[in-house]
C-alpha positions in Angstrom: 45.0 10.5 4.1 44.1 10.7 7.8 44.7 7.5 9.8 42.7 6.6 12.9 44.6 6.7 16.2 45.1 3.4 17.9 42.9 2.9 21.0 42.3 0.1 23.5 39.8 -2.6 22.6 37.3 -3.0 25.5 37.3 -6.8 25.1 40.9 -7.9 24.5 42.6 -4.7 25.9 45.0 -4.6 22.9 46.0 -1.2 21.6 44.9 -1.2 18.0 42.7 0.6 15.5 39.1 0.1 16.6 36.6 -1.5 14.3 33.4 -0.4 16.2 33.1 2.6 18.4 30.3 1.4 20.7 31.3 -0.9 22.2 35.0 -0.1 21.5 36.1 -3.3 19.7 39.0 -4.3 17.4 38.1 -6.1 14.2 38.8 -9.6 15.6 36.7 -9.1 18.7 33.9 -7.5 16.8 33.7 -10.3 14.3 33.9 -13.0 17.0 31.2 -11.4 19.3 28.8 -10.8 16.4 29.2 -14.5 15.3 28.4 -15.6 18.9 25.4 -13.3 19.0 26.8 -11.3 22.0 26.5 -8.0 20.2 23.9 -6.9 17.7 24.2 -5.2 14.4 23.2 -1.5 14.4 19.5 -0.6 13.7 18.6 -0.3 10.0 18.4 3.3 9.1 16.1 4.9 6.6 17.4 6.8 3.6 17.0 10.1 5.6 20.2 10.3 7.6 19.7 10.1 11.3 16.1 8.7 11.2 15.6 5.1 12.3 12.9 3.4 10.2 9.8 2.5 12.2 8.6 -0.3 9.9 6.4 -0.7 6.9 4.4 2.1 5.3 0.7 1.6 5.6 -0.9 0.4 2.3 -4.1 2.3 3.0 -4.3 5.6 4.9 -6.5 6.0 8.0 -8.6 8.5 6.0 -9.1 6.0 3.1 -10.1 3.3 5.6 -13.0 5.4 6.8 -14.1 6.0 3.2 -13.8 2.3 2.4 -15.9 1.4 5.4 -18.7 3.8 4.3 -18.3 2.5 0.7 -18.9 -1.1 1.8 -22.1 -0.2 3.5 -23.4 1.7 0.5 -22.3 -0.9 -1.9 -24.0 -3.8 -0.1 -27.3 -1.9 0.0 -27.1 -1.1 -3.7 -26.2 -4.7 -4.6 -29.1 -6.0 -2.5 -31.5 -3.8 -4.4 -30.0 -4.5 -7.9 -29.7 -8.3 -8.1 -29.8 -8.5 -11.9 -27.1 -7.3 -14.3 -28.0 -3.8 -15.5 -26.6 -4.4 -19.0 -29.6 -4.0 -21.4 -29.1 -7.5 -23.0 -28.4 -9.5 -19.8 -30.5 -11.3 -17.2 -27.6 -12.8 -15.2 -27.2 -12.2 -11.5 -25.1 -9.1 -10.7 -21.9 -9.9 -9.0 -19.8 -6.7 -9.3 -20.3 -3.0 -8.9 -19.2 -0.7 -11.7 -18.5 3.0 -11.0 -19.8 4.9 -14.0 -17.7 8.0 -13.3 -14.8 6.4 -11.4 -14.0 6.1 -7.7 -12.1 9.3 -7.0 -13.1 11.3 -4.0 -16.9 11.4 -3.3 -17.6 9.3 -6.4 -16.6 6.3 -4.4 -19.8 6.4 -2.3 -22.2 8.3 -4.7 -24.8 5.6 -5.6 -26.1 7.8 -8.5 -23.1 6.6 -10.5 -23.2 2.9 -9.5 -24.1 0.1 -11.9 -24.5 -3.5 -10.9 -23.1 -5.9 -13.5 -22.2 -9.5 -14.0 -18.5 -10.3 -14.3 -18.5 -10.6 -18.1 -20.3 -7.3 -18.7 -18.2 -5.5 -16.1 -15.1 -6.6 -17.9 -16.7 -5.7 -21.2 -17.5 -2.2 -20.1 -13.9 -1.6 -18.9 -12.5 -2.8 -22.2 -15.0 -1.0 -24.4 -15.5 2.5 -22.8 -17.0 4.1 -25.9 -19.7 1.5 -26.3 -20.3 1.4 -22.6 -21.0 5.2 -22.7 -23.5 4.7 -25.5 -25.4 2.1 -23.4 -25.3 4.3 -20.3 -23.0 2.0 -18.4 -20.2 4.6 -18.2 -19.9 8.4 -18.1 -17.2 11.0 -18.5 -15.8 11.9 -15.2 -15.9 15.6 -16.0 -19.6 15.6 -17.2 -22.1 17.7 -15.2 -24.6 14.9 -14.8 
């Protein structure tokens, strides 16, 4: 086992094994100065060695933000034009937009596959996909329509 060579503490000037290397402090001085707030703890490092973390990861990418801005505009126009639920047996006001083929890629803003529904029928169409397809409220994502 290799032992560290004793060196001089920059605070108390005792020759001892150093606890921190920058500044060069013994265990007693390091503990005392940290408790007084005179020295700070080292920066938190990311799991990749040598990289200092820069903060939180964005929840939405810049590219997705652009798509969502465009989607909001298209969605608002569609909802203004379709004020009544599009379920065949309903006459309630539409409150939610259902994506018949999903929201992946260009389908997010493709109004051909939008369906304005009330909350109850939107929930129903998500829970009953086979019946929703029979009524034309949903579609297979891979279909050519």
